[in-house]
C-alpha positions as CSV (number, residue, x, y, z in Angstrom):
1,M,126.4,124.3,121.4
2,P,124.6,123.8,118.1
3,T,126.3,121.8,115.3
4,Q,125.6,121.7,111.6
5,E,124.0,118.8,109.8
6,H,123.8,118.4,106.0
7,I,120.7,116.6,104.8
8,H,120.3,115.4,101.2
9,L,117.2,113.3,100.5
10,T,115.4,112.5,97.2
11,A,112.0,111.1,96.4
12,V,110.1,110.3,93.2
13,V,106.4,111.4,92.9
14,S,104.3,108.2,92.8
15,E,101.1,107.6,91.0
16,E,99.2,108.1,94.3
17,H,100.5,111.7,94.6
18,D,100.1,112.7,90.9
19,L,98.6,116.2,90.5
20,E,99.0,117.1,94.2
21,R,100.3,120.4,95.4
22,F,104.1,120.5,95.7
23,D,104.0,121.2,99.4
24,V,101.5,118.4,100.1
25,A,103.6,115.9,98.0
26,T,106.7,117.0,99.8
27,S,105.1,116.3,103.2
28,H,104.4,112.7,102.0
29,A,107.9,112.4,100.7
30,F,109.6,113.6,103.9
31,P,107.3,112.8,106.8
32,D,110.0,113.2,109.4
33,Y,109.8,117.0,109.1
34,S,106.9,119.4,110.0
35,R,104.9,121.0,107.2
36,S,105.9,124.4,108.3
37,R,109.6,123.6,108.1
38,L,109.1,122.0,104.6
39,Q,107.2,125.1,103.5
40,Q,110.2,127.3,104.5
41,W,112.6,125.1,102.6
42,I,110.4,125.1,99.5
43,K,110.3,128.9,99.6
44,S,114.0,129.2,100.1
45,G,114.7,126.8,97.2
46,E,116.3,124.1,99.4
47,I,113.6,121.7,98.2
48,T,113.4,121.5,94.4
49,L,111.2,119.8,91.8
50,D,113.1,118.2,88.9
51,G,116.1,120.4,89.8
52,A,114.2,123.7,89.8
53,K,112.6,125.9,92.4
54,A,108.9,125.6,92.6
55,R,106.0,127.3,94.5
56,P,104.2,125.4,97.2
57,K,100.9,125.5,95.3
58,D,102.4,124.1,92.0
59,K,101.2,120.8,90.8
60,V,103.5,117.7,90.7
61,Y,103.4,114.8,88.3
62,E,104.2,111.2,88.6
63,G,107.8,110.5,88.0
64,Q,109.1,113.9,89.0
65,E,112.0,114.1,91.4
66,I,111.8,116.0,94.7
67,V,115.2,116.8,96.3
68,L,115.8,118.2,99.8
69,D,119.2,119.6,100.1
70,V,119.7,121.7,103.3
71,T,122.2,122.4,106.1
72,I,120.6,122.8,109.5
73,E,121.8,123.6,113.0
74,I,121.0,120.9,115.5
75,E,121.4,120.9,119.2
76,E,123.8,118.2,120.4
77,E,121.1,116.4,122.3
78,A,121.2,113.0,120.5
79,D,123.0,111.4,123.4
80,K,121.6,113.5,126.2
81,A,119.3,112.3,128.9
82,Q,115.8,113.8,128.8
83,P,112.8,113.2,131.1
84,I,110.3,111.4,128.9
85,D,107.4,109.3,130.3
86,L,108.2,105.6,129.6
87,D,105.6,102.9,130.0
88,I,107.8,100.2,131.5
89,V,106.2,96.8,131.5
90,H,109.2,95.0,133.2
91,E,112.6,95.9,134.5
92,D,115.4,93.9,136.2
93,D,119.1,94.1,136.4
94,S,119.6,92.9,132.8
95,L,116.8,94.3,130.7
96,I,113.9,96.7,130.3
97,V,110.7,95.9,128.5
98,I,108.8,99.0,127.3
99,N,105.4,99.6,125.7
100,K,106.3,102.2,123.1
101,P,103.5,104.7,122.4
102,V,102.5,105.9,118.9
103,G,104.5,109.0,117.9
104,L,107.7,108.3,119.8
105,V,110.8,108.0,117.7
106,V,113.2,105.3,118.8
107,H,116.6,106.6,117.7
108,P,117.8,110.2,117.1
109,A,118.0,111.0,113.4
110,A,117.6,113.9,110.9
111,G,114.6,115.8,112.0
112,H,114.4,114.0,115.4
113,S,117.6,114.9,117.1
114,H,116.1,114.8,120.6
115,S,113.0,113.7,122.6
116,T,113.4,110.1,121.4
117,L,113.1,106.8,123.3
118,M,116.9,106.8,123.5
119,N,117.0,110.1,125.3
120,G,114.3,108.9,127.7
121,L,116.2,105.7,128.4
122,L,119.4,107.6,129.2
123,Y,117.4,109.7,131.8
124,H,115.7,106.7,133.3
125,A,118.9,104.6,133.5
126,P,122.1,106.7,133.1
127,E,124.3,103.5,133.0
128,L,122.9,102.9,129.5
129,A,125.3,105.4,128.2
130,N,127.9,102.6,128.4
131,I,125.8,100.3,126.2
132,P,125.7,100.6,122.4
133,R,122.6,102.6,121.3
134,A,121.7,102.9,125.0
135,G,120.8,99.2,124.9
136,I,118.3,99.4,122.1
137,V,118.6,96.1,120.1
138,H,115.6,96.4,117.8
139,R,113.1,99.1,116.9
140,L,109.6,100.0,116.1
141,D,108.5,102.6,113.5
142,K,107.5,106.0,114.9
143,D,103.8,105.3,114.5
144,T,103.8,101.6,115.5
145,S,103.0,100.9,119.1
146,G,104.0,98.1,121.4
147,L,106.7,96.1,123.1
148,M,110.4,96.6,122.8
149,V,113.3,95.1,124.9
150,V,116.3,97.1,126.0
151,A,119.6,95.6,127.3
152,K,120.9,97.2,130.6
153,T,124.4,95.5,130.5
154,L,126.9,94.5,127.9
155,P,126.4,90.7,128.5
156,A,122.6,91.2,128.1
157,H,123.2,93.2,125.0
158,H,125.4,90.5,123.5
159,S,122.7,87.9,124.4
160,L,119.8,89.8,123.0
161,V,121.6,90.6,119.7
162,G,122.6,86.9,119.4
163,Q,119.0,85.8,120.0
164,L,117.7,88.2,117.3
165,Q,120.3,87.0,114.9
166,E,119.3,83.4,115.7
167,R,115.6,84.3,115.3
168,S,114.8,82.9,118.7
169,V,113.1,86.1,119.9
170,S,109.3,85.9,119.4
171,R,107.7,89.1,118.1
172,Q,104.0,89.1,117.4
173,Y,101.9,91.9,116.1
174,Y,98.2,92.7,115.5
175,A,97.5,94.5,112.3
176,I,94.3,95.7,110.7
177,V,94.6,95.3,106.9
178,Q,92.5,96.5,104.0
179,G,90.6,93.6,102.3
180,V,89.0,90.4,103.6
181,M,91.5,87.6,103.9
182,T,90.3,84.0,103.4
183,A,93.1,82.4,105.3
184,G,96.5,83.0,106.8
185,G,99.9,82.2,105.3
186,T,103.5,83.1,105.1
187,V,105.2,85.8,103.0
188,E,108.8,85.0,102.2
189,E,110.0,87.7,99.9
190,P,113.3,89.7,100.1
191,I,113.1,93.4,101.1
192,G,115.3,96.3,100.2
193,R,115.2,99.9,99.2
194,H,112.5,100.9,96.7
195,P,114.2,101.3,93.3
196,R,112.7,104.7,92.7
197,D,111.6,106.1,96.1
198,R,114.5,106.0,98.5
199,Q,112.2,106.8,101.5
200,K,110.4,103.5,101.0
201,Q,111.2,99.8,101.3
202,A,109.9,97.2,98.7
203,V,110.0,93.6,97.8
204,V,112.9,93.4,95.5
205,P,113.8,90.2,93.5
206,F,117.6,90.9,93.4
207,G,119.7,92.4,96.2
208,G,117.1,92.4,98.9
209,K,117.6,90.8,102.4
210,E,115.7,87.7,103.4
211,A,112.4,88.5,105.0
212,I,109.8,86.1,106.4
213,T,106.4,87.1,107.9
214,H,103.8,84.6,109.1
215,Y,100.2,85.8,109.4
216,R,97.0,84.4,110.7
217,V,93.4,85.6,110.5
218,V,91.9,86.7,113.9
219,D,88.7,88.4,112.7
220,R,87.0,89.5,109.5
221,F,84.9,92.6,108.8
222,R,83.1,93.8,105.7
223,A,86.2,95.3,104.1
224,H,89.0,94.6,106.6
225,T,90.7,91.9,108.5
226,L,92.4,91.7,111.9
227,V,95.5,89.6,111.5
228,R,98.2,88.3,113.9
229,C,101.7,88.6,112.4
230,Q,104.8,86.9,113.6
231,L,108.2,88.0,112.4
232,E,110.9,85.5,111.6
233,T,113.2,88.3,110.4
234,G,113.3,92.0,111.3
235,R,113.6,94.1,108.2
236,T,112.6,97.8,108.0
237,H,108.8,98.1,107.5
238,Q,108.7,94.4,107.1
239,I,105.0,93.7,107.9
240,R,103.9,96.9,106.1
241,V,105.8,96.0,103.0
242,H,104.8,92.3,103.0
243,M,101.1,92.9,103.6
244,A,101.1,95.5,100.8
245,H,102.9,93.1,98.5
246,I,100.1,90.5,98.9
247,R,97.5,93.3,98.4
248,Y,96.3,93.6,101.9
249,P,98.0,96.8,103.0
250,L,97.7,98.1,106.5
251,L,94.9,100.5,107.2
252,G,96.2,104.0,107.8
253,D,99.6,103.3,106.2
254,K,100.1,106.5,104.2
255,T,103.4,105.1,102.7
256,Y,102.2,101.7,101.4
257,A,98.4,101.7,101.4
258,G,97.0,104.8,99.8
259,R,93.4,105.8,100.6
260,P,91.4,103.7,103.0
261,K,88.8,101.3,101.6
262,I,85.3,102.4,102.6
263,P,82.6,99.6,102.5
264,K,79.4,100.3,100.6
265,A,76.6,102.0,102.5
266,S,78.9,102.9,105.4
267,S,77.5,105.4,107.9
268,P,79.1,108.9,107.9
269,E,80.6,108.1,111.4
270,F,82.2,104.9,110.2
271,T,83.5,106.5,107.0
272,Q,85.0,109.3,109.1
273,A,86.6,106.7,111.5
274,L,88.4,105.0,108.6
275,Q,89.5,108.2,106.9
276,R,90.8,109.8,110.0
277,F,92.7,106.9,111.5
278,P,96.1,108.7,111.7
279,R,98.7,105.9,111.5
280,Q,99.4,102.4,110.3
281,A,97.2,100.0,112.4
282,L,100.1,98.0,113.8
283,H,100.8,97.0,117.4
284,A,103.5,94.7,118.8
285,F,101.5,92.9,121.4
286,R,103.7,90.0,122.4
287,L,107.4,89.6,123.0
288,G,109.2,86.4,124.1
289,L,112.9,85.7,124.7
290,N,115.4,83.8,126.8
291,H,116.4,85.8,129.8
292,P,120.1,86.9,129.4
293,E,120.9,85.9,133.0
294,D,119.6,82.3,133.3
295,G,118.3,81.4,129.8
296,E,114.8,81.0,131.1
297,Y,112.1,81.8,128.5
298,C,110.1,84.9,129.4
299,E,107.1,86.4,127.6
300,W,105.2,89.6,127.9
301,E,101.9,90.6,126.4
302,I,99.9,93.9,126.3
303,D,96.5,94.9,125.2
304,L,95.7,96.8,122.0
305,P,96.0,100.6,122.3
306,D,92.8,102.6,122.6
307,D,92.8,103.9,119.0
308,M,92.9,100.4,117.5
309,Q,90.3,99.1,120.0
310,A,88.0,101.9,119.0
311,L,88.5,101.2,115.3
312,L,87.8,97.5,115.7
313,G,84.7,98.4,117.7
314,A,83.5,100.6,114.9
315,M,84.2,97.8,112.4
316,A,82.2,95.3,114.5
317,S,79.3,97.7,114.7
318,D,79.3,98.3,110.9
319,Q,79.4,94.5,110.4
320,R,76.3,94.1,112.6
321,E,74.4,96.8,110.9
322,H,74.9,95.1,107.5
323,S,74.5,91.5,108.5
């Protein structure tokens, strides 16, 4: 049986989206919903601009407020098992290590009430229904790929949550950032809700939560750098926010990076590869923890996904052409 869900979201038009069409700006503001659904809500007046109904083609201006206020019917599938292909790297009696693909949402939420990693886990291991959040103890953004660990028992859940709180879980990522870094370093800046755009996170001087990201240079290209990041804390969008804060935003990050940087004299093919990369170039490639059963340290590592490998190959070719 369907149930009703009331959704109320607000966003402020940023400088990046100044003078865009209302429907385009709305798709950036509320990326969890399809463009067709947002178009319907705009036409029905359930998405407003500065408190008034607007047409999809109307221009928006920096500082204007977009408000989504709608009640929708959702199927009660948030806690239902669904057959979803899972790339399982390791599984035993206590835990599952998964390589999450790009595009898979971890938890059910507004706009994603089903077909999530949680639904797939409940299908794969029905006993996870007895574990909080089906054993999911940390998350990756929808468009971030890579390793996640899931607890299969309550003792394992308690152990993994404790290790995360104690910061003893090792989580390492590859990221392709815009700009050429001279050296690695550490960003230690608090993160909280963006003061004007509630859909974003930001470095905030007061009221933010402690956030620490270590980063090291792996390879440099003409206008980009491949870096290895290690999380000491696990705030929402932490690597994306910290890299943008030090002015090396992630390539493809539509929320925090803006338009991609195109090196001078780039070939049309390379320019297109940069412009069409569809997501933030971020991949969780290594995960290490103490096994919940015997305390032995375990570590898993996976290769970069095909899209990031292809992008790095294009960058290397561009580098050779201009050396």
